[in-house]
N, C-alpha and C positions, 0 to 999 in steps of 0.2 A: 504494500500501499504506500502510496506516494506521500512524503512528509509535508504537513501543513505548513504555510509560513507562519512566522511567528505572530503576527497580528491576527490571523485567522484562529491561531490557537489560543490566544489570550481572549478574543472575543468568544470563542466556544467555552472557555471556562467561566466567564461572566454570565453568559446566558444561562449555562448550567447552574450556577449558584442562584440566579434570579429565579429560575423556573422551580428549583426544589424549594426556595423560599415561599414563593407564590401558591404552591401546591400544599405545603404545610400548613400555611395560614388559612387557606380554604377549608382544609380538613379540620382544623380546629375550630373555626367558625361555624362549620356545619355539623359538629359534634361527633365526626368520625373518630377523630383523636381526642381523648378526654385527659383526666387526671391532671397532673401538674403543668400540662401544655395550655390548659385554659387560662393560665396566669396571662398568656400573651394578649388575651382580648382587653385587658386592663393595664397597659403600659403607659405610666407617666411618672412625673416626678412625685406626685402625691399618693401613688400606690405604694403600699408597704414592701412589696416584692422589690421594687426599685430602689428605694431609699435605704432598705435594709442592706442591699448589696453595695451600696455607696459607702455606707459605715464600716461595712466589712473591709473595703478596700482602705478606707481611711486608718482604721486600727492595724491592718496588715502593714501599712506604710510605716506606722509607728515602730512596729517590731523590726522591720527591715533596716531602718535608720539606726537602730541599736548596734547592728553588727552588719554593715553593709557589703563588706568585701568578700568574706567567706561564707556568710550566713549562719544559721543556727543548725543545720543538719536536718536529717529527715525527721518529719514529726514536729518541726520547731513551731508551726502555728498552733497545732493542736495543744502542745505543751505551754504555750505563752499566752495565747489570746484571752485567757479568762482574766490575766492580770491587767489587761488594757481596755477590755471590751467596754463600749460606751452605753450599753444598756444590757439587761439580763438576757442576752440571746445565747443559743447553744448551736454550733456548727463545727464540724470536723475539718472543713475546708474553707478557702477564702472566696470560692466562686470564681476564682480567676487563676488559670493555670500559670500566667507569667509572673503574676504577683506571688504565687505559692513558689515559684522557682527562686524568685529573688529572696523570699524569706529563708528558704531552706538551703539554698545553694549560693546565695549572694550574687554579686555582679558576676563573679568569675563562673558560678555554675550556670547561671542564666546565659552568659555569653557563649559558653561551650555548647549548650543546648541549641542556642539559636544557629550557631555555626555549623554544626554537624546535622542537625535534625531537619532545620528549615532552610536556611541559605544555601547549603549544598544541594539539597533536593531541588529546590527551586532554579538554581543554576543548571542543574542536570537537565531539568524539564525544558528550560528556554533553549538550551544548546544542543539538544538531541533530536533524533527523528520524532516529529510529532504527528500523531495519527488520532482518530477520533477516540480509539480506546484509551490512549495515553491522555487524551483531554479529559475523560470521565474519571480516570483513576487521578490525576493531578487535582482535578476538582472536588474530588470528594476528600481527599487529604486536606486541601486548603479549608473546605468548609469545616472539617473537624477541628483544625487548629484555630480558625475564627471563633468557633462556639466556645474555645476555651478561654476566650476573654470575659465570658459572662456566666460561667457555670463550672461545676466541679466533676464533670464526666470522666476527666483524666484520673480522678481518684478511684474510678470503678475498674477492676481489672479486666473484665470482659471487653469494656470499650477500649482500653490501652491495647489489648492484645489485637482487637480488630484494626485499630489505626496503625500500629506498628507491622502488621502483616501487609496491609496496603503500602505501607512506606517501604517495606522489604521487596515488594514486588515492583515498585516504582524504581528503586534504586538498582534492582537487577536489570531492568529494562533501559533506564537512562544511562547507566554506566557500563553495563555488560558489553555493549556494542562498540565502545570505544577504548576498551583496555587492550593493551598489547597482549600477545601470546604469553610473555614472560610474567605479565600480572595475573594472568588466569591459570596459572599453576596451582593444582590442589596442594593442600598440605596433609600429609598422612600422619595418621595418629594410631598408635598400637591399640588393637581392641581392648586390651587390659586396662589402659589407661582409661578409655572411654568408660569401661565397666566400673572402675573404681570410683571415677567421678559420678557417674550415675547412682552408684550405690551410696555415695557419702550425701548426696542431694536427697535421695529417696529416704534415708535414715533420718535426716534433718527434719524433713516434711512430716514423716511420720512421727517422730517425738513430739512434735508441736501438736497434732492432732490428738494423740494419747494424752499429752499434759492438759489440753482443754478438757477431755473426758474426765480427768481425775479431778480438775478445778470445779467441775460442774457437780460431780459427785460430792465433793467437799461441802459446797454450798447446801446441798440437799441434806447431808448429815448434820450441818449446823443447825438447819431449820427444824430437824427432829431432835435436836439436843443430844446427839451423839457425837459429843465433843471428841473422844479419843479416836473414833474412826474418821471424823473430819480432818483432824491432824494428821493422821497417818497418810491419807490419800493426797493432802494438800502438799505435804513435804514430797511425796513422790512426783507431783506436779512440778516442784520447784526443780527437782533434779532433772527431769526431763526438758524444762523450758526455763533455765536460770536467767534468762534476759528478760522474763515477764514480770514487771513491778506488781501488776494487779494481783498475782498469785502471792507473792510475799506479803502484800497488804493485807490480803484476806486471811492468810495464815497467821499474822500477827494480831488481828482482830480476834481470831478463834482462840489463840493461846492466851490473850488477855482475858477473855471471857472464862476459860478454864482457870487461870491463875487467880481471879478475883473470886471465883466459887470455891476453890480449894484453899485460899490464902498461901499460895506458893510463890516464894521469890524466885526460885530457880526457873519456874515455867514463865514467870512475869520477865526475867531476864532474856528468855528464848524470844519473847513476844517484842521486846525492844530490839533485839539482834535482827528479826525478820523485818521490822519497820525500819530500821537503819539501812537495810538492804534494798528495800523498796524505795527510800529516798535517793540512795546512790544511782539508781536506775531511772528515776523520774524526779529529779530534784526541785521542779516547779509544780509538783501536784498539791494543790491545796488540802485535798482530803488526806493524803499521806502525812503533809507537815503537821496538820492538826492532830492527827492520831498519835504521831511520835511525842507531840507536845503534851498530849494527855498522859501518855505512858511515863515520861520523866516527871511529870506532877505528881503521879502516883508514887513514885520512887523517892519524892522529896527533893528531887533535883530541879529546883524551881527556875533557876536562872537559864538552864538549857531548855526548860519548858517554855519560858517567856520568849526565847528567841525562834523556837520553831512555830509557836502559835502567831508571833507577828509576821513571820515568813508566809504562814498559811493566809493572813488577811492581806498581805501584799500580791499573793499569787492569784487571789479571787476576792477582790474588795466588795463584791455584790453577793456574797453568801453570808448569811447572818451568824451561822453556827461558830465560826472561829472567834467572833467578837464575843458571843457569849461565854465560851469556854476560856478565853483569855480574862474576862472579868471575874469568872469564878476562881480561876487559878490565883489571880492576884488577891482577891479576898482571903483566900486560903493561905497563901504565902505570907501575906501581911499578918493575919492573926498568929500564924505560926511564929514569925519573928517577934511580935510583941510578948508572946508568952515566954520567949526564950530571953527577952530583955534587949533584943537587938533593934532599937528604935530606928536607927538610920536605915537598916535593912528594911524595916516595916515600911519606912516612908517611901523607899524606892519603889516597892511593890504597889502601894496604895496610889501612888501618882501615876504609875503605869496603867493601873486599873481605871481611875478616872479619865484617863486620856482616851479610852475606849469610845466614850461618848462623841469625842472630836472625830476620830477616826470613822465612826457610823455616819457623822453628819457629812464629811467629806465624800464618803461613798455615795450618799443620797445625790449631793450635789453634781457629782460627776455624771450620774446615770441620766440619759435622755428620757427614759420612762421611770415612773416609781418602782423601785425594786419590790418584787413579791415576797416580801418577808412576812412571817407568821407574826401577828400583833401581839401574841402571847410572849414570844421569844423576845421581842424588842422591848416590851413592857418590863421582862425580866432584866434585861440588860440595865434598863433605866434604874430599876429598883437597886441592883447590886452598886451601879456607880453612885447612887445616892447614899448607900451603906458605906462605901469606901470613902466618901467625902466626910461623913460623921466621923469614921475611925480617924481619918487624918486630923480633923479638927480637934479631937480628943487627944492628940499627942501634945507634949509639952511645947509651948511656944519657941523654946531655944533650938528644938530640933528642925524647925521649918526653914 
């Protein structure tokens, strides 16, 4: 088939994209396509779907500019967005492929992606034999990457496999015809090497699947109050998937429950160790930080507890639980210090507890929507802060 001129090729790609867009909009308008696609019928700056995405992008840029060169690594958005979100939303992705790349890979990672995945592919398409089939193929790829500006489809495994399969087909066609015979030489691998690599990958994938099974069983046993069995299977899960912080966190919670029931310091120490392991794997997780703070408070290590609870608030300022537990801990630590006659230490914790009200007010002010906090928990925080204020007022004037 004769190669199309470049102008005709570009016109074909443009017409293909326009035709796909029109057909899709007509299908949505007529009700043939439903679900989330119906949001396209109400696209304006006033629609929640649009302004929410704009806020995601703004919050994502805040994270990116904190580490712009090399980024935060895989899962950077998921780990950090709770600490900067502008209102109480929950999303695992920025709804923008390129912003996600900037956050996780920085300028370096995004540049490498654009260079090898987009620019090289486009250059190959514009410089190679152009036919109707390559027009459709390139148009489909272009549509996929354009859609990456407004949605999170690249976070879906099946979508990624489809796109990269098309990209592989395109690369094979665009580049294969222009490679020299020397460049087309195959690389031979020993069957044993291929078998060993395949066995390793299969083992790795299988261990993760089995670990998830044990994790699910562990949660079930906890609900049934079979704590010994729950701990046994959760420990198995940590051995199979030692990089999963969720399993260590749940194991720590289960050990804490058993330790408090049996009043066992040894089991409580194991709970702390599992909690610390979860924090090492996920240092910005507010739930994990708060949990470890509670564990240290129960051990009487109030300064360490204070550090973790304040980090929990910083990691997710729009969650009420860390404020409540911080105020409770400061009250206990303050009273404990007073009983020991350590008035300066007591003053330190009382003032940190009183400061919770200020932190809570700052969180309200930063949120574009009122936080959905439980009124009873908010009132409990206020009551605790008032009690802390009375305790501080009762200290000798010379200590203030």
